[in-house]
N, CA, C and O atoms as CSV, one atom per row, in Angstrom:
chain,resi,resn,atom,element,x,y,z
A,1,UNK,N,N,99.416,128.150,41.149
A,1,UNK,CA,C,98.637,128.066,40.000
A,1,UNK,C,C,97.067,127.943,40.471
A,1,UNK,O,O,96.703,127.155,41.344
A,2,UNK,N,N,96.300,128.727,39.852
A,2,UNK,CA,C,94.950,128.755,40.259
A,2,UNK,C,C,94.222,127.549,39.668
A,2,UNK,O,O,94.422,127.180,38.511
A,3,UNK,N,N,93.405,126.973,40.469
A,3,UNK,CA,C,92.556,125.827,40.150
A,3,UNK,C,C,91.288,126.371,39.361
A,3,UNK,O,O,90.662,127.339,39.794
A,4,UNK,N,N,90.958,125.764,38.275
A,4,UNK,CA,C,89.824,126.116,37.444
A,4,UNK,C,C,88.797,125.003,37.328
A,4,UNK,O,O,89.202,123.868,37.080
A,5,UNK,N,N,87.554,125.227,37.479
A,5,UNK,CA,C,86.594,124.199,37.214
A,5,UNK,C,C,86.756,123.428,35.887
A,5,UNK,O,O,87.451,123.850,34.963
A,6,UNK,N,N,86.122,122.361,35.856
A,6,UNK,CA,C,86.113,121.520,34.876
A,6,UNK,C,C,86.050,121.986,33.461
A,6,UNK,O,O,86.892,121.682,32.615
A,7,UNK,N,N,84.933,122.794,33.233
A,7,UNK,CA,C,84.648,123.249,31.751
A,7,UNK,C,C,85.559,124.347,31.513
A,7,UNK,O,O,85.921,124.567,30.357
A,8,UNK,N,N,85.997,125.106,32.531
A,8,UNK,CA,C,87.033,126.233,32.324
A,8,UNK,C,C,88.283,125.642,31.831
A,8,UNK,O,O,88.865,126.162,30.879
A,9,UNK,N,N,88.736,124.594,32.411
A,9,UNK,CA,C,90.010,123.972,32.226
A,9,UNK,C,C,89.837,123.232,30.799
A,9,UNK,O,O,90.774,123.347,30.008
A,10,UNK,N,N,88.770,122.526,30.439
A,10,UNK,CA,C,88.433,122.078,29.334
A,10,UNK,C,C,88.646,122.985,28.090
A,10,UNK,O,O,89.256,122.662,27.071
A,11,UNK,N,N,87.950,124.353,28.383
A,11,UNK,CA,C,88.081,125.401,27.409
A,11,UNK,C,C,89.536,125.729,27.121
A,11,UNK,O,O,89.937,125.811,25.960
A,12,UNK,N,N,90.327,125.916,28.166
A,12,UNK,CA,C,91.773,126.306,28.148
A,12,UNK,C,C,92.517,125.219,27.394
A,12,UNK,O,O,93.340,125.522,26.531
A,13,UNK,N,N,92.232,123.903,27.717
A,13,UNK,CA,C,92.982,122.900,26.855
A,13,UNK,C,C,92.617,122.663,25.593
A,13,UNK,O,O,93.463,122.273,24.789
A,14,UNK,N,N,91.266,122.865,25.211
A,14,UNK,CA,C,90.639,122.979,23.908
A,14,UNK,C,C,91.438,124.211,23.093
A,14,UNK,O,O,91.888,124.040,21.961
A,15,UNK,N,N,91.535,125.309,23.729
A,15,UNK,CA,C,92.252,126.325,22.929
A,15,UNK,C,C,93.477,125.988,22.490
A,15,UNK,O,O,93.862,126.120,21.328
A,16,UNK,N,N,94.241,125.456,23.593
A,16,UNK,CA,C,95.732,125.108,23.330
A,16,UNK,C,C,95.824,123.925,22.136
A,16,UNK,O,O,96.754,123.916,21.330
A,17,UNK,N,N,94.866,123.039,22.125
A,17,UNK,CA,C,94.861,121.966,21.127
A,17,UNK,C,C,94.446,122.527,19.861
A,17,UNK,O,O,95.000,122.122,18.839
A,18,UNK,N,N,93.532,123.417,19.797
A,18,UNK,CA,C,93.135,124.129,18.544
A,18,UNK,C,C,94.157,124.847,17.810
A,18,UNK,O,O,94.384,124.765,16.603
A,19,UNK,N,N,94.839,125.672,18.810
A,19,UNK,CA,C,96.036,126.291,18.253
A,19,UNK,C,C,97.044,125.439,17.689
A,19,UNK,O,O,97.583,125.803,16.644
A,20,UNK,N,N,97.407,124.257,18.279
A,20,UNK,CA,C,98.262,123.326,17.701
A,20,UNK,C,C,97.825,122.818,16.422
A,20,UNK,O,O,98.611,122.773,15.476
A,21,UNK,N,N,96.649,122.438,16.327
A,21,UNK,CA,C,96.060,121.949,15.061
A,21,UNK,C,C,96.227,123.040,13.886
A,21,UNK,O,O,96.626,122.690,12.776
A,22,UNK,N,N,95.905,124.363,14.179
A,22,UNK,CA,C,95.944,125.523,13.258
A,22,UNK,C,C,97.503,125.630,12.797
A,22,UNK,O,O,97.792,125.842,11.619
A,23,UNK,N,N,98.475,125.468,13.804
A,23,UNK,CA,C,99.832,125.700,13.545
A,23,UNK,C,C,100.551,124.420,12.732
A,23,UNK,O,O,101.387,124.602,11.847
A,24,UNK,N,N,100.139,123.224,13.130
A,24,UNK,CA,C,100.746,121.991,12.644
A,24,UNK,C,C,99.817,121.446,11.357
A,24,UNK,O,O,100.389,120.768,10.503
A,25,UNK,N,N,98.697,121.676,11.244
A,25,UNK,CA,C,97.922,121.270,10.330
A,25,UNK,C,C,97.446,119.690,10.513
A,25,UNK,O,O,96.999,118.999,9.598
A,26,UNK,N,N,97.612,119.320,11.712
A,26,UNK,CA,C,97.290,117.914,11.984
A,26,UNK,C,C,95.793,117.783,12.016
A,26,UNK,O,O,95.059,118.764,12.132
A,27,UNK,N,N,95.365,116.565,11.913
A,27,UNK,CA,C,93.984,116.171,12.126
A,27,UNK,C,C,93.707,116.136,13.664
A,27,UNK,O,O,94.583,115.948,14.509
A,28,UNK,N,N,92.218,116.364,13.958
A,28,UNK,CA,C,91.890,116.372,15.390
A,28,UNK,C,C,92.377,115.163,16.155
A,28,UNK,O,O,92.984,115.387,17.202
A,29,UNK,N,N,92.202,113.971,15.792
A,29,UNK,CA,C,92.662,112.722,16.614
A,29,UNK,C,C,94.175,112.816,16.895
A,29,UNK,O,O,94.630,112.700,18.033
A,30,UNK,N,N,94.939,113.037,15.785
A,30,UNK,CA,C,96.378,113.048,15.940
A,30,UNK,C,C,96.836,114.069,16.807
A,30,UNK,O,O,97.658,113.890,17.706
A,31,UNK,N,N,96.195,115.337,16.473
A,31,UNK,CA,C,96.599,116.364,17.414
A,31,UNK,C,C,96.300,116.300,18.725
A,31,UNK,O,O,97.145,116.721,19.515
A,32,UNK,N,N,95.133,115.803,19.192
A,32,UNK,CA,C,94.637,115.513,20.578
A,32,UNK,C,C,95.585,114.482,21.211
A,32,UNK,O,O,95.902,114.656,22.388
A,33,UNK,N,N,96.084,113.382,20.509
A,33,UNK,CA,C,96.925,112.481,21.037
A,33,UNK,C,C,98.292,113.121,21.408
A,33,UNK,O,O,98.856,112.943,22.487
A,34,UNK,N,N,98.712,113.812,20.489
A,34,UNK,CA,C,100.118,114.528,20.653
A,34,UNK,C,C,99.903,115.438,21.707
A,34,UNK,O,O,100.722,115.443,22.625
A,35,UNK,N,N,98.870,116.268,21.737
A,35,UNK,CA,C,98.625,117.188,23.006
A,35,UNK,C,C,98.753,116.474,24.303
A,35,UNK,O,O,99.522,116.865,25.181
A,36,UNK,N,N,97.998,115.429,24.418
A,36,UNK,CA,C,97.847,114.622,25.679
A,36,UNK,C,C,99.220,113.982,26.070
A,36,UNK,O,O,99.364,113.618,27.238
A,37,UNK,N,N,100.200,113.827,25.206
A,37,UNK,CA,C,101.361,113.186,25.481
A,37,UNK,C,C,102.191,114.207,26.414
A,37,UNK,O,O,103.101,113.820,27.148
A,38,UNK,N,N,101.773,115.577,26.305
A,38,UNK,CA,C,102.491,116.406,27.088
A,38,UNK,C,C,101.729,116.942,28.435
A,38,UNK,O,O,102.212,117.678,29.296
A,39,UNK,N,N,100.441,116.395,28.395
A,39,UNK,CA,C,99.634,116.722,29.610
A,39,UNK,C,C,99.143,115.395,30.143
A,39,UNK,O,O,98.156,114.806,29.703
A,40,UNK,N,N,99.880,114.995,31.081
A,40,UNK,CA,C,99.552,113.591,31.740
A,40,UNK,C,C,98.598,113.915,33.010
A,40,UNK,O,O,99.028,114.351,34.078
A,41,UNK,N,N,97.329,113.655,32.750
A,41,UNK,CA,C,96.489,113.737,33.694
A,41,UNK,C,C,94.971,113.234,33.410
A,41,UNK,O,O,94.633,112.787,32.314
A,42,UNK,N,N,94.162,113.348,34.433
A,42,UNK,CA,C,92.777,112.797,34.127
A,42,UNK,C,C,91.945,113.572,33.194
A,42,UNK,O,O,90.925,113.096,32.696
A,43,UNK,N,N,92.390,114.819,32.939
A,43,UNK,CA,C,91.817,115.634,31.905
A,43,UNK,C,C,91.711,115.059,30.450
A,43,UNK,O,O,90.910,115.471,29.611
A,44,UNK,N,N,92.583,114.097,30.268
A,44,UNK,CA,C,92.748,113.513,28.977
A,44,UNK,C,C,91.362,112.893,28.477
A,44,UNK,O,O,91.076,112.753,27.288
A,45,UNK,N,N,90.537,112.541,29.559
A,45,UNK,CA,C,89.246,111.907,29.208
A,45,UNK,C,C,88.113,112.947,29.235
A,45,UNK,O,O,86.948,112.552,29.277
A,46,UNK,N,N,88.391,114.199,29.214
A,46,UNK,CA,C,87.451,115.127,29.443
A,46,UNK,C,C,86.483,115.113,28.098
A,46,UNK,O,O,86.931,115.369,26.980
A,47,UNK,N,N,85.098,114.780,28.353
A,47,UNK,CA,C,84.121,114.839,27.273
A,47,UNK,C,C,84.093,116.163,26.714
A,47,UNK,O,O,84.176,116.329,25.497
A,48,UNK,N,N,83.970,117.213,27.608
A,48,UNK,CA,C,83.958,118.534,27.118
A,48,UNK,C,C,85.083,118.867,26.343
A,48,UNK,O,O,84.856,119.328,25.224
A,49,UNK,N,N,86.190,118.736,26.688
A,49,UNK,CA,C,87.389,119.020,25.763
A,49,UNK,C,C,87.288,118.399,24.405
A,49,UNK,O,O,87.623,119.058,23.420
A,50,UNK,N,N,86.846,117.168,24.290
A,50,UNK,CA,C,86.761,116.555,23.080
A,50,UNK,C,C,85.624,117.091,22.254
A,50,UNK,O,O,85.749,117.185,21.033
A,51,UNK,N,N,84.446,117.469,22.913
A,51,UNK,CA,C,83.174,117.943,22.225
A,51,UNK,C,C,83.545,119.353,21.636
A,51,UNK,O,O,83.054,119.737,20.575
A,52,UNK,N,N,84.457,120.131,22.388
A,52,UNK,CA,C,84.811,121.510,21.858
A,52,UNK,C,C,85.845,121.305,20.744
A,52,UNK,O,O,85.630,121.864,19.668
A,53,UNK,N,N,86.862,120.615,20.885
A,53,UNK,CA,C,87.857,120.496,19.657
A,53,UNK,C,C,87.258,119.956,18.469
A,53,UNK,O,O,87.342,120.544,17.391
A,54,UNK,N,N,86.582,118.731,18.634
A,54,UNK,CA,C,85.837,118.120,17.418
A,54,UNK,C,C,84.728,119.088,16.959
A,54,UNK,O,O,84.593,119.197,15.741
A,55,UNK,N,N,83.968,119.763,17.709
A,55,UNK,CA,C,82.975,120.730,17.296
A,55,UNK,C,C,83.548,121.986,16.552
A,55,UNK,O,O,82.999,122.410,15.535
A,56,UNK,N,N,84.618,122.543,17.065
A,56,UNK,CA,C,85.225,123.717,16.366
A,56,UNK,C,C,85.635,123.252,15.002
A,56,UNK,O,O,85.339,123.833,13.958
A,57,UNK,N,N,86.304,122.212,15.094
A,57,UNK,CA,C,87.018,121.809,13.866
A,57,UNK,C,C,85.872,121.260,12.643
A,57,UNK,O,O,85.969,121.376,11.422
A,58,UNK,N,N,84.968,120.741,13.314
A,58,UNK,CA,C,83.804,120.231,12.421
A,58,UNK,C,C,82.912,121.409,11.788
A,58,UNK,O,O,82.351,121.303,10.697
A,59,UNK,N,N,82.856,122.507,12.586
A,59,UNK,CA,C,81.948,123.809,12.166
A,59,UNK,C,C,82.917,124.967,11.768
A,59,UNK,O,O,82.537,126.137,11.707
A,60,UNK,N,N,84.209,124.562,11.498
A,60,UNK,CA,C,85.026,125.794,11.252
A,60,UNK,C,C,84.713,126.821,10.242
A,60,UNK,O,O,84.941,128.009,10.467
A,61,UNK,N,N,84.221,126.425,9.185
A,61,UNK,CA,C,83.758,127.222,8.129
A,61,UNK,C,C,82.590,128.203,8.533
A,61,UNK,O,O,82.555,129.399,8.246
A,62,UNK,N,N,81.642,127.506,9.242
A,62,UNK,CA,C,80.472,128.334,9.741
A,62,UNK,C,C,80.895,129.289,10.862
A,62,UNK,O,O,80.320,130.371,10.985
A,63,UNK,N,N,81.900,128.912,11.694
A,63,UNK,CA,C,82.263,129.823,12.878
A,63,UNK,C,C,83.197,130.937,12.205
A,63,UNK,O,O,83.118,132.080,12.654
A,64,UNK,N,N,84.050,130.671,11.183
A,64,UNK,CA,C,84.723,131.578,10.584
A,64,UNK,C,C,83.808,132.706,9.860
A,64,UNK,O,O,84.103,133.900,9.903
A,65,UNK,N,N,82.800,132.258,9.270
A,65,UNK,CA,C,81.993,133.220,8.657
A,65,UNK,C,C,81.173,134.093,9.615
A,65,UNK,O,O,80.878,135.247,9.306
A,66,UNK,N,N,80.819,133.558,10.736
A,66,UNK,CA,C,80.284,134.519,11.926
A,66,UNK,C,C,81.387,135.480,12.283
A,66,UNK,O,O,81.128,136.683,12.318
A,67,UNK,N,N,82.542,135.059,12.537
A,67,UNK,CA,C,83.714,135.914,12.977
A,67,UNK,C,C,84.117,136.933,11.919
A,67,UNK,O,O,84.574,138.020,12.275
A,68,UNK,N,N,83.966,136.625,10.636
A,68,UNK,CA,C,84.255,137.544,9.610
A,68,UNK,C,C,83.240,138.615,9.546
A,68,UNK,O,O,83.547,139.785,9.314
A,69,UNK,N,N,81.881,138.165,9.778
A,69,UNK,CA,C,80.933,138.959,9.685
A,69,UNK,C,C,80.715,140.079,10.869
A,69,UNK,O,O,80.167,141.173,10.740
A,70,UNK,N,N,81.259,139.542,11.990
A,70,UNK,CA,C,81.156,140.472,13.159
A,70,UNK,C,C,82.505,141.274,13.597
A,70,UNK,O,O,82.482,142.143,14.469
A,71,UNK,N,N,83.594,140.915,12.949
A,71,UNK,CA,C,84.666,141.634,13.168
A,71,UNK,C,C,85.039,142.808,12.124
A,71,UNK,O,O,85.783,142.656,11.155
A,72,UNK,N,N,84.493,143.815,12.433
A,72,UNK,CA,C,84.593,145.045,11.528
A,72,UNK,C,C,86.113,145.459,11.329
A,72,UNK,O,O,86.842,145.644,12.304
A,73,UNK,N,N,86.492,145.575,10.213
A,73,UNK,CA,C,87.872,146.212,9.840
A,73,UNK,C,C,88.941,145.049,10.176
A,73,UNK,O,O,90.133,145.357,10.174
A,74,UNK,N,N,88.574,143.791,10.449
A,74,UNK,CA,C,89.483,142.763,10.620
A,74,UNK,C,C,89.353,141.638,9.810
A,74,UNK,O,O,88.341,140.958,9.976
A,75,UNK,N,N,90.197,141.285,8.935
A,75,UNK,CA,C,90.052,140.108,8.210
A,75,UNK,C,C,90.481,138.825,9.006
A,75,UNK,O,O,91.440,138.843,9.777
A,76,UNK,N,N,89.737,137.740,8.782
A,76,UNK,CA,C,90.117,136.653,9.613
A,76,UNK,C,C,91.661,136.281,9.612
A,76,UNK,O,O,92.244,135.973,10.651
A,77,UNK,N,N,92.261,136.329,8.409
A,77,UNK,CA,C,93.702,135.831,8.329
A,77,UNK,C,C,94.603,136.934,8.917
A,77,UNK,O,O,95.800,136.679,9.049
A,78,UNK,N,N,94.152,138.067,9.260
A,78,UNK,CA,C,95.037,139.104,9.966
A,78,UNK,C,C,94.955,139.056,11.356
A,78,UNK,O,O,95.782,139.660,12.039
A,79,UNK,N,N,93.906,138.303,11.933
A,79,UNK,CA,C,93.758,138.163,13.524
A,79,UNK,C,C,94.882,137.207,13.841
A,79,UNK,O,O,95.394,136.388,13.079
A,80,UNK,N,N,95.196,137.476,15.194
A,80,UNK,CA,C,96.121,136.525,16.030
A,80,UNK,C,C,95.542,135.232,15.935
A,80,UNK,O,O,94.316,135.130,15.975
A,81,UNK,N,N,96.335,134.134,15.801
A,81,UNK,CA,C,95.795,132.826,15.840
A,81,UNK,C,C,95.042,132.499,17.105
A,81,UNK,O,O,93.958,131.917,17.063
A,82,UNK,N,N,95.581,132.853,18.162
A,82,UNK,CA,C,94.954,132.695,19.549
A,82,UNK,C,C,93.554,133.555,19.598
A,82,UNK,O,O,92.542,133.053,20.086
A,83,UNK,N,N,93.565,134.575,19.184
A,83,UNK,CA,C,92.257,135.384,19.299
A,83,UNK,C,C,91.154,134.544,18.302
A,83,UNK,O,O,90.011,134.248,18.651
A,84,UNK,N,N,91.680,134.276,17.165
A,84,UNK,CA,C,90.791,133.614,16.157
A,84,UNK,C,C,90.228,132.234,16.745
A,84,UNK,O,O,89.078,131.901,16.461
A,85,UNK,N,N,91.029,131.428,17.562
A,85,UNK,CA,C,90.606,130.300,18.042
A,85,UNK,C,C,89.869,130.520,19.248
A,85,UNK,O,O,88.948,129.741,19.489
A,86,UNK,N,N,90.093,131.358,19.968
A,86,UNK,CA,C,89.135,131.713,21.100
A,86,UNK,C,C,87.853,132.059,20.699
A,86,UNK,O,O,86.885,131.646,21.337
A,87,UNK,N,N,87.706,132.869,19.578
A,87,UNK,CA,C,86.462,133.164,18.851
A,87,UNK,C,C,85.757,132.020,18.428
A,87,UNK,O,O,84.569,131.856,18.704
A,88,UNK,N,N,86.441,131.203,17.757
A,88,UNK,CA,C,85.702,130.006,17.203
A,88,UNK,C,C,85.175,129.279,18.202
A,88,UNK,O,O,84.048,128.792,18.104
A,89,UNK,N,N,86.050,129.106,19.430
A,89,UNK,CA,C,85.559,128.104,20.519
A,89,UNK,C,C,84.379,128.897,21.140
A,89,UNK,O,O,83.393,128.197,21.370
A,90,UNK,N,N,84.281,130.097,21.431
A,90,UNK,CA,C,83.137,130.673,22.188
A,90,UNK,C,C,81.926,130.788,21.229
A,90,UNK,O,O,80.829,130.629,21.764
A,91,UNK,N,N,81.945,131.021,19.993
A,91,UNK,CA,C,80.845,131.013,19.025
A,91,UNK,C,C,80.347,129.626,18.991
A,91,UNK,O,O,79.135,129.418,19.023
A,92,UNK,N,N,81.217,128.647,18.928
A,92,UNK,CA,C,80.735,127.222,18.859
A,92,UNK,C,C,79.921,126.956,20.132
A,92,UNK,O,O,78.891,126.288,20.044
A,93,UNK,N,N,80.304,127.414,21.234
A,93,UNK,CA,C,79.604,127.196,22.541
A,93,UNK,C,C,78.271,127.880,22.438
A,93,UNK,O,O,77.228,127.310,22.759
A,94,UNK,N,N,78.319,129.074,22.000
A,94,UNK,CA,C,77.015,129.883,21.976
A,94,UNK,C,C,76.000,129.136,20.880
A,94,UNK,O,O,74.785,129.231,21.051
A,95,UNK,N,N,76.454,128.513,19.935
A,95,UNK,CA,C,75.513,127.902,18.885
A,95,UNK,C,C,75.295,126.635,19.193
A,95,UNK,O,O,74.205,126.163,18.868
A,96,UNK,N,N,76.136,125.906,19.791
A,96,UNK,CA,C,75.895,124.247,20.029
A,96,UNK,C,C,76.009,123.846,21.364
A,96,UNK,O,O,75.996,122.625,21.516
A,97,UNK,N,N,76.116,124.524,22.371
A,97,UNK,CA,C,76.125,124.210,23.846
A,97,UNK,C,C,75.093,125.090,24.655
A,97,UNK,O,O,75.435,125.928,25.489
A,98,UNK,N,N,73.867,124.816,24.330
A,98,UNK,CA,C,72.811,125.585,25.003
A,98,UNK,C,C,72.887,125.467,26.446
A,98,UNK,O,O,72.394,126.367,27.126
A,99,UNK,N,N,73.473,124.413,27.034
A,99,UNK,CA,C,73.485,124.270,28.484
A,99,UNK,C,C,74.474,125.123,29.180
A,99,UNK,O,O,74.622,124.991,30.395
A,100,UNK,N,N,75.196,126.029,28.476
A,100,UNK,CA,C,76.113,126.845,28.980
A,100,UNK,C,C,75.601,128.389,28.815
A,100,UNK,O,O,75.436,128.846,27.684
A,101,UNK,N,N,75.388,129.075,29.830
A,101,UNK,CA,C,74.868,130.485,29.686
A,101,UNK,C,C,75.690,131.236,28.786
A,101,UNK,O,O,76.907,131.053,28.826
A,102,UNK,N,N,75.166,132.104,27.931
A,102,UNK,CA,C,76.048,132.961,27.081
A,102,UNK,C,C,76.922,133.893,27.934
A,102,UNK,O,O,78.023,134.173,27.462
A,103,UNK,N,N,76.586,134.408,29.117
A,103,UNK,CA,C,77.441,135.281,29.819
A,103,UNK,C,C,78.550,134.584,30.283
A,103,UNK,O,O,79.624,135.166,30.432
A,104,UNK,N,N,78.392,133.239,30.562
A,104,UNK,CA,C,79.649,132.473,31.043
A,104,UNK,C,C,80.614,132.280,29.767
A,104,UNK,O,O,81.818,132.538,29.781
A,105,UNK,N,N,79.962,131.833,28.766
A,105,UNK,CA,C,80.861,131.756,27.464
A,105,UNK,C,C,81.678,132.997,27.330
A,105,UNK,O,O,82.906,132.923,27.267
A,106,UNK,N,N,81.038,134.146,27.284
A,106,UNK,CA,C,81.784,135.331,26.863
A,106,UNK,C,C,82.753,135.616,28.015
A,106,UNK,O,O,83.908,135.915,27.714
A,107,UNK,N,N,82.407,135.553,29.276
A,107,UNK,CA,C,83.417,135.774,30.291
A,107,UNK,C,C,84.527,134.931,30.210
A,107,UNK,O,O,85.668,135.344,30.418
A,108,UNK,N,N,84.243,133.678,29.896
A,108,UNK,CA,C,85.580,132.697,29.794
A,108,UNK,C,C,86.418,132.919,28.631
A,108,UNK,O,O,87.624,132.672,28.659
A,109,UNK,N,N,85.788,133.405,27.548
A,109,UNK,CA,C,86.447,133.786,26.276
A,109,UNK,C,C,87.326,135.068,26.491
A,109,UNK,O,O,88.458,135.135,26.013
A,110,UNK,N,N,86.795,136.036,27.191
A,110,UNK,CA,C,87.629,137.165,27.473
A,110,UNK,C,C,88.852,137.055,28.363
A,110,UNK,O,O,89.898,137.688,28.225
A,111,UNK,N,N,88.531,136.040,29.421
A,111,UNK,CA,C,89.642,135.601,30.377
A,111,UNK,C,C,90.730,134.972,29.543
A,111,UNK,O,O,91.895,135.336,29.705
A,112,UNK,N,N,90.386,133.967,28.585
A,112,UNK,CA,C,91.229,133.298,27.823
A,112,UNK,C,C,91.972,134.281,26.972
A,112,UNK,O,O,93.196,134.182,26.900
A,113,UNK,N,N,91.347,135.207,26.333
A,113,UNK,CA,C,92.086,136.300,25.591
A,113,UNK,C,C,93.094,137.066,26.390
A,113,UNK,O,O,94.220,137.344,25.976
A,114,UNK,N,N,92.587,137.408,27.632
A,114,UNK,CA,C,93.604,137.933,28.527
A,114,UNK,C,C,94.787,137.190,28.987
A,114,UNK,O,O,95.852,137.749,29.250
A,115,UNK,N,N,94.608,136.047,29.072
A,115,UNK,CA,C,95.674,135.055,29.656
A,115,UNK,C,C,96.529,134.530,28.546
A,115,UNK,O,O,97.691,134.254,28.846
A,116,UNK,N,N,96.117,134.339,27.242
A,116,UNK,CA,C,96.878,133.898,26.233
A,116,UNK,C,C,96.948,134.714,25.000
A,116,UNK,O,O,97.536,134.252,24.022
A,117,UNK,N,N,96.385,135.923,24.956
A,117,UNK,CA,C,96.496,136.623,23.806
A,117,UNK,C,C,97.250,137.921,24.094
A,117,UNK,O,O,97.942,138.004,25.109
A,118,UNK,N,N,97.153,138.813,23.339
A,118,UNK,CA,C,97.866,140.014,23.424
A,118,UNK,C,C,97.255,141.039,24.345
A,118,UNK,O,O,96.183,140.735,24.868
A,119,UNK,N,N,97.805,142.244,24.621
A,119,UNK,CA,C,97.255,143.147,25.546
A,119,UNK,C,C,95.759,143.610,25.351
A,119,UNK,O,O,95.066,143.903,26.326
A,120,UNK,N,N,95.323,143.660,24.162
A,120,UNK,CA,C,93.878,144.166,23.710
A,120,UNK,C,C,93.089,143.010,23.488
A,120,UNK,O,O,91.919,143.223,23.171
A,121,UNK,N,N,93.497,141.736,23.591
A,121,UNK,CA,C,92.797,140.557,23.064
A,121,UNK,C,C,91.451,140.467,23.863
A,121,UNK,O,O,90.411,140.177,23.272
A,122,UNK,N,N,91.477,140.712,25.182
A,122,UNK,CA,C,90.128,140.605,25.814
A,122,UNK,C,C,89.070,141.606,25.291
A,122,UNK,O,O,87.906,141.244,25.117
A,123,UNK,N,N,89.447,142.751,25.066
A,123,UNK,CA,C,88.513,143.768,24.522
A,123,UNK,C,C,88.086,143.472,23.120
A,123,UNK,O,O,86.937,143.750,22.777
A,124,UNK,N,N,88.900,142.948,22.319
A,124,UNK,CA,C,88.615,142.686,20.793
A,124,UNK,C,C,87.672,141.471,20.869
A,124,UNK,O,O,86.709,141.408,20.105
A,125,UNK,N,N,87.917,140.526,21.750
A,125,UNK,CA,C,87.073,139.117,21.877
A,125,UNK,C,C,85.714,139.697,22.373
A,125,UNK,O,O,84.681,139.464,21.745
A,126,UNK,N,N,85.723,140.405,23.430
A,126,UNK,CA,C,84.423,140.860,23.877
A,126,UNK,C,C,83.690,141.707,22.958
A,126,UNK,O,O,82.465,141.591,22.990
A,127,UNK,N,N,84.154,142.468,22.211
A,127,UNK,CA,C,83.502,143.454,21.185
A,127,UNK,C,C,82.805,142.502,20.075
A,127,UNK,O,O,81.653,142.673,19.674
A,128,UNK,N,N,83.645,141.510,19.653
A,128,UNK,CA,C,82.892,140.606,18.608
A,128,UNK,C,C,81.951,139.811,19.111
A,128,UNK,O,O,80.923,139.681,18.447
A,129,UNK,N,N,82.072,139.143,20.312
A,129,UNK,CA,C,81.065,138.340,20.899
A,129,UNK,C,C,79.842,139.128,21.196
A,129,UNK,O,O,78.714,138.675,21.001
A,130,UNK,N,N,80.082,140.334,21.679
A,130,UNK,CA,C,78.832,141.202,22.041
A,130,UNK,C,C,78.110,141.558,20.736
A,130,UNK,O,O,76.886,141.611,20.855
A,131,UNK,N,N,78.569,141.794,19.600
A,131,UNK,CA,C,78.025,141.981,18.378
A,131,UNK,C,C,77.243,140.753,17.944
A,131,UNK,O,O,76.121,140.827,17.441
A,132,UNK,N,N,77.908,139.599,18.170
A,132,UNK,CA,C,77.377,138.235,17.692
A,132,UNK,C,C,75.983,138.152,18.580
A,132,UNK,O,O,74.882,137.960,18.064
A,133,UNK,N,N,76.185,138.310,19.859
A,133,UNK,CA,C,75.041,138.034,20.792
A,133,UNK,C,C,73.868,138.997,20.392
A,133,UNK,O,O,72.727,138.553,20.260
A,134,UNK,N,N,74.138,140.202,20.219
A,134,UNK,CA,C,73.124,141.280,19.893
A,134,UNK,C,C,72.312,140.832,18.573
A,134,UNK,O,O,71.112,141.072,18.436
A,135,UNK,N,N,73.055,140.191,17.666
A,135,UNK,CA,C,72.521,139.889,16.336
A,135,UNK,C,C,71.582,138.576,16.528
A,135,UNK,O,O,70.695,138.265,15.733
A,136,UNK,N,N,71.923,137.832,17.741
A,136,UNK,CA,C,71.033,136.649,17.968
A,136,UNK,C,C,69.808,136.913,18.784
A,136,UNK,O,O,69.079,135.991,19.148
A,137,UNK,N,N,69.577,138.176,19.075
A,137,UNK,CA,C,68.305,138.533,19.740
A,137,UNK,C,C,67.242,138.149,18.840
A,137,UNK,O,O,67.334,138.369,17.632
A,138,UNK,N,N,66.238,137.588,19.362
A,138,UNK,CA,C,65.009,137.118,18.650
A,138,UNK,C,C,64.439,138.094,17.531
A,138,UNK,O,O,64.008,137.649,16.467
A,139,UNK,N,N,64.460,139.293,17.796
A,139,UNK,CA,C,63.893,140.249,16.902
A,139,UNK,C,C,64.913,140.516,15.777
A,139,UNK,O,O,64.485,141.024,14.740
A,140,UNK,N,N,66.153,140.234,15.881
A,140,UNK,CA,C,67.094,140.483,14.898
A,140,UNK,C,C,67.484,139.321,14.094
A,140,UNK,O,O,67.653,139.432,12.880
A,141,UNK,N,N,67.626,138.257,14.691
A,141,UNK,CA,C,68.195,137.085,13.846
A,141,UNK,C,C,69.526,137.102,13.297
A,141,UNK,O,O,70.078,138.174,13.050
A,142,UNK,N,N,70.143,135.866,13.064
A,142,UNK,CA,C,71.368,135.861,12.513
A,142,UNK,C,C,71.480,135.818,11.061
A,142,UNK,O,O,72.484,136.229,10.481
A,143,UNK,N,N,70.257,135.226,10.339
A,143,UNK,CA,C,70.178,135.082,9.104
A,143,UNK,C,C,71.045,135.754,8.091
A,143,UNK,O,O,70.876,135.536,6.891
């Protein structure tokens, strides 16, 4: 098993927890508690994990609106749950975690797509995030 730095592992665990929340319909706190019953480690206290999970769930409507806007020919409900949650996670970080460079967020999201998604998930995620970032350029705005 490859060792991953703190934020990378927090992203991976957050993705897994967000997927569980979407599938089971649990609330964030209950889902996180259940999730950690299966992962006994120091990661349980990862502030970044909790920031990501709570942030994505708290901003889900906003994130889904961006995903819908930048995913041409793909309705949100037709996307694979894993891809949808990776996109939510990445766009949350791009909007609300300015300390993380955008290039890192995109690279990590693409890697999560390759690891947990379908064969073309990495390219799909990269395309949507690239469009999102281009729209964020100062002269274009997201408005």
